[in-house]
C-alpha positions as semicolon CSV with decimal commas, in nm:
position;residue;x (nm);y (nm);z (nm)
1;X;-1,702;0,908;0,110
2;X;-1,908;1,182;-0,082
3;X;-2,116;1,035;-0,400
4;X;-1,925;1,339;-0,542
5;X;-1,697;1,236;-0,812
6;X;-1,355;1,406;-0,910
7;X;-1,398;1,618;-1,224
8;X;-0,961;1,714;-1,311
9;X;-0,930;2,039;-1,515
10;X;-0,613;1,923;-1,573
11;X;-0,579;1,674;-1,845
12;X;-0,263;1,550;-1,690
13;X;-0,374;1,442;-1,353
14;X;-0,745;1,268;-1,563
15;X;-0,509;1,094;-1,761
16;X;-0,293;0,981;-1,390
17;X;-0,587;0,866;-1,260
18;X;-0,734;0,671;-1,514
19;X;-0,414;0,463;-1,554
20;X;-0,404;0,448;-1,193
21;X;-0,786;0,299;-1,200
22;X;-0,664;0,069;-1,524
23;X;-0,391;-0,063;-1,446
24;X;-0,138;-0,166;-1,182
25;X;0,135;0,103;-1,051
26;X;0,416;-0,086;-1,131
27;X;0,492;0,012;-1,490
28;X;0,406;0,380;-1,389
29;X;0,664;0,335;-1,090
30;X;0,933;0,283;-1,347
31;X;0,872;0,564;-1,503
32;X;0,864;0,801;-1,153
33;X;1,225;0,596;-1,141
34;X;1,332;0,646;-1,455
35;X;1,213;1,025;-1,493
36;X;1,422;1,099;-1,093
37;X;1,700;0,898;-1,183
38;X;1,672;1,189;-1,492
39;X;1,664;1,451;-1,280
40;X;1,904;1,385;-1,052
41;X;2,197;1,334;-1,298
42;X;2,079;1,619;-1,475
43;X;2,129;1,833;-1,131
44;X;2,440;1,612;-1,100
45;X;2,602;1,783;-1,419
46;X;2,470;2,141;-1,336
47;X;2,599;2,101;-0,953
48;X;2,949;1,981;-1,136
49;X;2,907;2,242;-1,375
50;X;2,915;2,521;-1,104
51;X;3,164;2,379;-0,905
52;X;3,410;2,484;-1,113
53;X;3,467;2,860;-1,141
């Protein structure tokens, strides 16, 4: 292991890293699962729209 601290150039990555260091992952897992469900719903709606034509 190295003593070099990773610096994140993307603020979103830094926010996620900080969140994971300070909290357990259960809440983040719930957020990610909800986002995936939304993405699959949108894809399903888009797929249904294209198969009707």
